[in-house]
VEXNU-525632 format. One line per field, with one value per residue (C-alpha): y, x, z. Coordinates in Angstrom, 1 decimal. Example, Ala and Ser with C-alpha at 12.3 -4.5 7.8 and 13.67 -1.06 7.14 Angstrom:
v <- [-4.5; -1.1]
u <- [12.3; 13.7]
w <- [7.8; 7.1]
END
This chain:
v <- [-65.1; -67.7; -67.1; -67.0; -68.2; -64.3; -61.2; -58.5; -55.8; -57.0; -56.1; -54.3; -53.1; -50.0; -50.6; -49.1; -51.3; -51.8; -53.4; -52.2; -53.3; -54.7; -56.1; -59.4; -60.8; -59.0; -60.2; -58.2; -59.1; -57.3; -56.9; -58.4; -56.3; -56.2; -57.9; -60.4; -62.4; -61.2; -62.9; -66.3; -66.9; -68.0; -71.7; -71.5; -69.8; -72.6; -75.3; -77.3; -79.3; -83.1; -83.9; -87.4; -89.0; -88.2; -91.3; -92.0; -93.7; -91.9; -89.2; -88.2; -90.2; -87.1; -85.0; -84.7; -83.7; -82.1; -79.8; -76.7; -75.7; -72.2; -70.4; -70.5; -66.9; -64.8; -62.4; -65.4; -67.9; -70.2; -70.6; -73.4; -74.4; -75.5; -77.8; -76.6; -79.2; -78.5; -80.2; -79.6; -80.7; -80.6; -78.5; -80.5; -78.8; -76.6; -75.0; -71.4; -72.0; -72.2; -70.4; -70.6; -70.9; -69.9; -70.9; -68.6; -69.2; -68.2; -71.7; -73.6; -76.4; -75.8; -79.5; -80.7; -78.3; -79.1; -82.8; -82.7; -79.8; -79.1; -79.8; -76.2; -75.1; -77.6; -74.9; -73.2; -76.3; -75.3; -73.1; -73.6; -76.2; -75.5; -75.5; -75.0; -75.3; -75.6; -72.4; -72.4; -73.6; -75.1; -78.7; -80.7; -77.8; -77.7; -77.5; -75.4; -76.5; -75.3; -78.8; -80.4; -77.7; -74.9; -73.2; -69.5; -69.4; -71.7; -69.7; -66.4; -67.9; -70.2; -69.9; -68.6; -65.4; -62.6; -59.2; -57.6; -59.5; -59.3; -59.9; -63.7; -63.9; -62.2; -64.4; -67.5; -66.1; -65.5; -69.0; -70.3; -68.2; -69.6; -73.1; -72.5; -71.2; -74.3; -76.7; -74.9; -74.9; -72.3; -71.8; -69.8; -66.8; -66.7; -67.6; -64.2; -63.1; -61.2; -64.4; -66.4; -63.9; -64.4; -68.1; -67.4; -66.0; -69.0; -71.2; -69.0; -69.5; -73.2; -73.6; -72.0; -68.9; -65.5; -63.9; -65.1; -65.9; -66.1; -66.7; -65.9; -66.1; -64.3; -64.3; -65.3; -61.7; -60.4; -62.7; -61.7; -58.0; -58.4; -60.2; -57.4; -54.9; -56.9; -58.1; -55.7; -56.5; -60.2; -60.0; -61.7; -62.1; -61.8; -62.1; -61.4; -62.7; -61.8; -58.9; -58.5; -55.2; -54.0; -51.2; -51.8; -52.7; -55.9; -54.1; -52.6; -55.8; -57.6; -55.1; -55.4; -59.2; -59.1; -56.8; -59.0; -62.2; -60.5; -59.4; -62.9; -64.3; -61.9; -63.1; -66.7; -66.1; -64.3; -67.5; -70.0; -68.4; -69.0; -72.8; -74.7; -76.7; -73.6; -74.3; -70.6; -70.6; -68.4; -65.0; -63.3; -60.8; -63.4; -65.7; -63.2; -62.9; -66.7; -67.1; -64.6; -66.4; -69.7; -68.5; -66.9; -70.0; -72.2; -69.8; -70.1; -73.9; -75.7; -79.0; -82.2; -83.5; -87.1; -86.5; -85.4; -81.8; -79.3; -77.1; -73.4; -70.5; -69.2; -72.6; -72.2; -68.7; -70.0; -72.9; -70.6; -68.1; -70.8; -72.1; -68.6; -68.4; -70.1; -70.0; -73.6; -74.5; -72.9; -76.1; -78.1; -75.3; -75.3; -79.0; -78.9; -76.1; -78.0; -81.0; -78.8; -77.0; -80.0; -82.8; -81.2; -83.0; -81.1; -83.4; -81.3; -77.9; -79.4; -80.2; -76.4; -75.7; -74.1; -71.2; -67.5; -66.1; -63.7; -61.8; -62.8; -66.1; -69.0; -70.4; -73.8; -74.2; -76.3; -78.9; -80.7; -80.6; -83.7; -86.8; -85.2; -85.7; -89.0; -87.8; -89.2; -89.0; -92.1; -94.1; -91.8; -88.5; -87.3; -84.1; -82.2; -82.8; -84.3; -86.9; -85.6; -88.1; -86.6; -82.9; -81.8; -81.7; -78.0; -76.9; -74.8; -72.6; -72.6; -71.4; -69.0; -67.3; -67.3; -65.8; -63.1; -62.1; -62.0; -59.6; -57.3; -54.5; -53.6; -55.0; -53.1; -53.2; -54.9; -51.5; -50.5; -53.8; -53.7; -50.1; -50.7; -54.2; -53.1; -50.4; -52.7; -55.4; -52.9; -51.9; -55.5; -56.4; -53.5; -54.7; -58.2; -59.6; -63.1; -62.7; -59.7; -61.6; -64.2; -61.7; -59.7; -62.6; -61.4; -58.5; -60.8; -63.5; -62.0; -61.1; -62.6; -63.0; -60.9; -57.7; -58.3; -56.4; -53.0; -53.7; -54.6; -51.5; -49.1; -50.3; -52.2; -49.5; -47.8; -51.0; -50.6; -53.8; -55.1; -54.8; -56.7; -58.0; -57.5; -59.3; -58.0; -59.7; -57.4; -59.9; -61.3; -62.1; -62.3; -59.7; -56.7; -55.1; -51.8; -53.6; -54.3; -50.6; -49.5; -51.9; -51.0; -47.3; -48.3; -50.5; -47.6; -47.5; -51.2; -52.3; -53.2; -54.0; -56.5; -56.0; -59.3; -58.5; -61.7; -63.3; -65.6; -65.5; -65.0; -65.1; -67.6; -70.7; -69.2; -67.0; -68.2; -64.7; -64.2; -67.6; -66.8; -63.4; -64.6; -67.5; -65.1; -62.8; -65.6; -67.6; -64.9; -61.5; -60.3; -57.8; -56.6; -52.8; -51.3; -51.1; -53.6; -56.0; -59.6; -60.2; -62.7; -66.2; -67.4; -68.9; -72.4; -74.1; -77.8; -79.6; -83.0; -82.5; -85.4; -86.0; -83.4; -83.3; -85.2; -83.1; -79.7; -78.5; -78.5; -74.9; -72.7; -75.3]
u <- [17.4; 17.1; 21.2; 21.0; 17.8; 21.2; 19.0; 18.6; 20.6; 24.2; 26.1; 29.2; 30.2; 31.6; 35.3; 35.3; 36.1; 33.8; 30.4; 27.6; 24.1; 22.3; 18.9; 18.5; 15.0; 14.3; 17.2; 20.3; 23.5; 26.7; 29.1; 32.6; 35.5; 38.3; 40.9; 40.0; 36.8; 34.4; 34.2; 32.4; 33.6; 37.1; 36.3; 35.0; 38.2; 40.3; 39.0; 40.9; 39.2; 39.5; 39.6; 38.8; 37.8; 34.2; 32.0; 29.7; 29.3; 30.6; 32.3; 35.7; 38.4; 40.6; 37.8; 38.0; 35.2; 35.1; 33.0; 33.3; 31.1; 29.7; 27.3; 23.6; 23.4; 26.6; 25.0; 24.5; 27.2; 26.2; 22.7; 23.4; 25.6; 25.5; 27.8; 28.7; 29.7; 33.0; 34.8; 38.2; 40.7; 44.3; 46.9; 49.0; 52.3; 53.3; 50.2; 50.1; 46.7; 43.2; 40.9; 37.3; 34.6; 30.9; 28.9; 25.9; 22.2; 21.7; 20.9; 23.4; 25.3; 29.0; 29.8; 27.6; 29.0; 32.6; 31.9; 30.2; 31.8; 35.1; 37.4; 37.4; 39.0; 41.9; 44.4; 43.9; 45.3; 48.7; 48.9; 45.9; 43.7; 40.4; 37.7; 33.9; 31.0; 27.3; 26.2; 24.0; 20.5; 21.8; 22.5; 24.0; 24.2; 20.9; 18.8; 15.7; 12.5; 8.9; 7.5; 4.9; 3.0; 4.6; 6.3; 5.7; 7.0; 4.3; 1.7; 2.8; 3.5; 0.5; -1.9; -4.6; -2.6; -5.1; -3.6; -7.1; -7.9; -4.6; -5.9; -6.6; -3.1; -1.5; -3.3; -2.0; 1.5; 1.4; 0.2; 3.1; 5.5; 4.2; 4.6; 8.2; 8.9; 7.4; 9.4; 12.8; 13.7; 15.8; 18.3; 15.7; 16.1; 19.8; 20.2; 21.1; 24.3; 25.5; 25.7; 27.1; 29.9; 30.9; 30.9; 33.4; 35.8; 35.5; 36.2; 39.2; 40.7; 39.9; 41.7; 44.8; 44.8; 45.6; 43.6; 40.7; 41.3; 38.0; 36.2; 32.5; 29.9; 26.6; 25.1; 28.6; 29.7; 27.2; 28.6; 32.2; 31.3; 29.8; 32.8; 35.1; 33.0; 33.0; 36.6; 38.5; 41.9; 41.4; 40.8; 43.5; 42.9; 39.2; 37.4; 33.7; 32.2; 28.7; 28.4; 25.2; 23.6; 24.0; 21.4; 18.4; 15.1; 13.4; 11.0; 13.9; 15.9; 12.9; 12.6; 16.4; 16.1; 13.2; 15.2; 18.3; 16.5; 14.7; 18.0; 19.4; 16.3; 16.7; 20.3; 19.2; 16.6; 19.1; 21.1; 18.2; 16.6; 19.8; 19.1; 16.6; 15.7; 14.6; 11.0; 10.1; 11.1; 13.7; 11.9; 13.6; 10.8; 8.1; 10.1; 9.9; 6.1; 5.8; 7.5; 5.2; 2.1; 3.4; 3.9; 0.4; -1.2; 0.3; -0.9; -4.4; -4.2; -1.4; -0.3; 0.1; 3.5; 4.8; 5.2; 1.6; 0.5; 0.6; 3.1; 2.1; 3.5; 5.1; 6.8; 8.1; 9.4; 11.3; 12.8; 13.8; 15.3; 17.4; 18.7; 19.7; 22.4; 24.9; 25.3; 26.5; 22.9; 21.4; 21.4; 19.8; 17.2; 16.5; 15.8; 13.7; 11.5; 11.2; 9.9; 7.4; 6.2; 6.0; 4.9; 3.8; 6.7; 7.6; 10.5; 13.2; 12.1; 11.4; 15.1; 15.7; 12.9; 13.5; 15.7; 15.9; 13.6; 16.2; 19.1; 22.5; 21.3; 23.6; 26.3; 25.1; 22.0; 19.4; 19.4; 22.2; 20.8; 18.6; 20.4; 22.6; 26.3; 26.2; 28.1; 26.9; 28.0; 29.7; 27.1; 24.3; 23.7; 26.4; 27.9; 24.8; 25.4; 22.7; 23.4; 23.0; 20.2; 18.3; 18.4; 14.8; 13.8; 12.8; 16.0; 17.3; 14.2; 13.5; 17.0; 17.2; 14.0; 14.9; 18.4; 17.1; 14.3; 16.7; 18.9; 15.9; 14.7; 11.7; 8.3; 5.5; 2.2; -0.9; -2.3; 0.8; 1.1; -2.5; -2.1; 1.1; 0.5; -1.3; 1.2; 4.1; 2.6; 2.6; 6.2; 7.4; 5.5; 7.1; 10.5; 9.7; 6.5; 7.9; 9.5; 7.7; 5.0; 7.5; 9.9; 7.0; 6.8; 10.1; 8.4; 5.9; 8.2; 9.1; 5.5; 4.6; 8.2; 10.0; 11.7; 15.3; 18.5; 19.4; 23.1; 24.0; 22.3; 23.5; 26.9; 28.7; 30.6; 34.1; 35.8; 39.4; 40.7; 43.3; 42.3; 39.2; 38.7; 35.1; 34.1; 31.1; 29.6; 28.0; 25.3; 24.6; 20.9; 21.0; 23.4; 23.4; 26.8; 25.7; 25.6; 29.3; 29.9; 27.6; 29.0; 32.6; 31.8; 30.2; 33.1; 35.5; 39.1; 39.7; 37.5; 39.1; 36.7; 37.2; 34.8; 33.8; 32.3; 30.4; 27.0; 25.9; 25.9; 29.4; 32.6; 35.0; 33.5; 32.5; 35.4; 39.0; 40.3; 38.4; 39.4; 43.1; 43.0; 41.1; 43.6; 46.6; 45.2; 44.4; 47.6; 50.1; 48.6; 48.7; 45.8; 44.4; 44.1; 40.9; 38.5; 40.4; 38.3; 38.1; 36.7; 33.9; 34.9; 33.9; 30.4; 30.3; 27.0; 26.6; 26.1; 25.0; 22.8; 22.0; 18.6; 17.0; 18.4; 21.5; 24.1; 24.7; 27.6; 28.2; 28.0; 29.0; 29.5]
w <- [-41.1; -39.4; -40.1; -42.2; -40.8; -38.8; -36.5; -34.3; -32.8; -32.2; -29.2; -28.1; -24.7; -23.2; -22.7; -19.2; -16.3; -13.4; -13.1; -15.3; -14.4; -17.4; -17.8; -19.6; -19.6; -16.5; -14.4; -13.3; -15.1; -14.3; -17.2; -16.9; -15.9; -18.4; -16.0; -13.3; -13.0; -10.4; -7.0; -7.2; -10.8; -10.1; -9.9; -13.5; -14.6; -13.1; -15.3; -17.8; -20.5; -20.6; -24.3; -25.5; -28.8; -29.7; -29.1; -32.0; -35.3; -38.4; -36.3; -37.7; -35.8; -35.3; -33.8; -30.0; -27.7; -24.3; -22.1; -20.0; -17.1; -16.8; -14.4; -15.3; -14.1; -14.0; -11.5; -9.1; -9.9; -7.1; -8.3; -10.8; -13.7; -17.3; -19.3; -22.8; -25.4; -27.3; -30.2; -31.7; -34.3; -33.0; -34.6; -37.0; -35.9; -33.1; -31.7; -30.7; -28.9; -30.2; -32.6; -31.6; -34.3; -34.1; -37.2; -36.7; -36.3; -33.6; -32.6; -34.8; -33.2; -33.6; -32.7; -35.5; -38.0; -37.2; -37.3; -40.7; -42.5; -40.8; -43.8; -45.0; -41.7; -41.8; -43.0; -39.7; -38.0; -39.3; -36.2; -34.1; -32.4; -34.2; -31.6; -31.6; -29.2; -28.7; -27.1; -24.0; -25.0; -28.2; -29.4; -26.6; -24.2; -22.3; -25.5; -25.4; -27.0; -27.5; -27.4; -29.7; -31.6; -29.7; -32.7; -32.8; -36.3; -37.6; -35.8; -37.5; -40.9; -41.1; -44.0; -41.7; -40.9; -41.0; -40.4; -40.5; -37.3; -35.3; -31.8; -32.3; -33.9; -30.9; -28.5; -30.3; -30.2; -26.5; -25.9; -28.0; -26.0; -22.8; -24.1; -25.1; -21.5; -20.0; -22.2; -22.1; -18.4; -16.5; -19.3; -21.3; -18.9; -19.5; -23.1; -24.8; -26.4; -23.4; -21.4; -24.3; -24.7; -21.1; -21.7; -24.5; -21.9; -19.7; -22.7; -23.6; -20.1; -20.0; -23.4; -21.8; -24.0; -22.8; -25.6; -27.7; -31.3; -33.0; -36.4; -36.3; -39.1; -39.3; -35.8; -34.7; -35.6; -33.1; -30.5; -31.3; -31.2; -27.7; -26.5; -27.8; -25.9; -22.6; -22.7; -25.0; -23.7; -24.2; -27.9; -30.0; -33.8; -34.5; -37.8; -38.3; -41.6; -42.7; -40.3; -38.2; -37.3; -33.8; -33.9; -36.2; -34.6; -35.8; -38.1; -40.1; -40.0; -41.6; -44.4; -45.0; -45.0; -47.5; -49.8; -49.5; -50.3; -53.3; -54.7; -54.3; -56.0; -58.9; -59.3; -59.2; -61.9; -64.0; -63.9; -64.1; -67.2; -69.2; -68.8; -70.8; -67.7; -65.7; -64.5; -65.1; -68.7; -70.5; -70.3; -67.3; -66.7; -66.8; -64.5; -61.6; -62.0; -62.1; -58.7; -57.1; -58.6; -57.4; -53.8; -53.7; -55.3; -52.6; -49.9; -51.3; -51.8; -50.0; -51.4; -49.3; -48.4; -48.1; -44.3; -43.6; -43.3; -46.2; -48.0; -48.3; -50.2; -47.0; -46.6; -50.2; -49.5; -46.5; -48.5; -51.4; -48.9; -47.3; -50.7; -51.7; -49.0; -51.3; -55.1; -54.9; -54.0; -57.1; -59.3; -56.5; -56.0; -59.8; -59.8; -56.6; -58.0; -61.3; -59.4; -57.5; -60.6; -62.9; -60.6; -57.4; -55.7; -52.5; -51.4; -53.0; -51.6; -48.2; -48.0; -47.8; -45.3; -41.9; -42.9; -43.4; -40.7; -39.4; -41.0; -39.8; -38.7; -39.5; -41.6; -42.8; -45.0; -43.1; -45.9; -44.0; -40.5; -40.3; -38.9; -36.3; -35.9; -34.2; -31.2; -27.9; -24.3; -23.0; -21.1; -22.1; -20.3; -18.1; -16.9; -18.1; -21.8; -24.0; -26.6; -30.1; -30.7; -27.8; -29.0; -29.5; -33.2; -32.8; -31.0; -33.8; -34.4; -30.6; -29.8; -32.6; -31.5; -27.8; -28.4; -30.8; -28.5; -25.5; -27.5; -28.5; -26.2; -28.2; -27.3; -29.1; -27.2; -28.6; -29.5; -31.4; -33.2; -34.2; -35.4; -37.4; -38.9; -42.0; -43.0; -42.2; -44.4; -47.3; -46.6; -46.5; -49.7; -51.4; -50.3; -51.8; -53.2; -52.6; -49.1; -47.7; -45.7; -44.7; -43.2; -41.5; -39.1; -37.7; -36.1; -34.4; -33.2; -29.8; -28.9; -25.5; -24.4; -21.8; -23.0; -23.9; -23.1; -24.5; -23.9; -27.5; -29.0; -26.3; -25.3; -28.0; -29.7; -29.9; -28.7; -27.4; -28.9; -31.3; -35.0; -36.0; -39.6; -40.8; -44.0; -45.9; -49.1; -51.6; -52.6; -49.1; -48.8; -45.0; -43.7; -46.1; -46.9; -45.4; -42.0; -42.4; -43.0; -40.2; -37.7; -38.6; -37.9; -34.7; -33.5; -34.3; -35.2; -34.5; -37.4; -40.8; -43.6; -46.4; -49.3; -50.9; -54.3; -54.6; -53.8; -51.0; -47.2; -45.8; -47.8; -46.2; -47.7; -51.1; -52.0; -52.4; -51.9; -48.7; -47.4; -48.1; -46.5; -43.4; -42.9; -43.4; -40.7; -38.2; -38.8; -39.4; -38.4; -42.0; -42.1; -45.5; -45.9; -44.7; -47.7; -49.8; -51.8; -53.2; -56.7; -57.2; -58.1; -61.5; -61.6; -63.0; -64.0; -63.0; -66.3; -65.0; -61.9; -59.6; -58.1; -55.8; -52.3; -53.3; -52.5; -52.7; -51.1; -47.5; -48.5; -45.8; -43.2]
END
């Protein structure tokens, strides 16, 4: 998804103490022991966060900002440091500590999400400081970038993609990977989830908590699972919503993602064709065929946009995929597609662009991302943090790609990719005639990058932790429900599954029942029975829609 855009193998760790030697992008990275920090790390564990009002126009007045410093390389803690941006809402009463949020992606800025969509988490302030952060390489925390024209995604999804001539495509992908490395700096070699989970433990200590209380969405479930494997005895109350896979290779994840998006599109068309305003008419069977024809037509003959450049069928597939993450966005998607079909107006669908490349990717639809959060560092750059206005425009896709590739140990050779590409294209097209080609790019995205760690796939299992609440949504287009079941089995006896019988990516923001049960667990330790379920909320059609791009919910974020 690109997290939604949320994904690759997730990670857990063996619960045994002692140092394990892992390989992350070619460098040795010892895993954390379950008790005390390793020599050289104690100074990072002695920090306390200096909170202050966030500086910036339009930022909620009660939102506070801070930072924590972490090693660039945990294997060599004296080799350099990174500052990570944090934000929080204070507990309204007596605080029992903090609950740390990760909104997914990977590549999503937690500071941005809490600043713009934090209201839905206010119930948690009844007992906690609600805290989030920009992970390493993301947002204000040493953001990575591929620079002008260095987007591997556009290379792989461009209208000139020719699988019958893969070698020129692979050459362009390798050049794009090299450009990303040149533009991203030293953090790129230490950006994976294994490092980010260790950052979580530094944050936990800096927040003054003996155990980590955590709510992670989509990719954030991978991050939480890795933490549980690395620091099993420091896990407090942990909820994982929109559960990522920890084992499937990218090729299988892509097929699952295409199938999930096709199912969500079918549900959307079931809804749309009951409305006279549906741009695909009232005949449900014909509507599905019309969407396929529209995507293929735009691939053959892209239309110009108001911003220069052109809009292809693959651009449309990505935009639709992003909008399908939340049922609340369906009316806005219907209007945007009507404008495209009736008038050739791409503005509405462009508002959804940039999503759904990876399963498990993120919580908030990209429609809300432009504009930033307005937060800036006092006096400009200081302490290693970047002003939100200075975060590179391509940071989200660049970080998403970098983190997923760092977590992926598979690197097919040129020969293998050339051999398999045609048959893979057929499998992806069978999974979805609309999203198949779009999701096939997932298999190509890491080409030309260093091989990632096998730690997640091999070591994150049978965790010896307190109970973990896993929320799976039956109609999730990004993280299929079967991933919740598979990950629960992999994590072992600690995992408790809540079955959300609804649609959309993740359940906390879209299901009143899920929201209540998650809050009850985090605030009071009240855990639902394993295998219990939440019914779908009643669907309500918006009767008086506003203009395209006007709103839509702050859907999951």
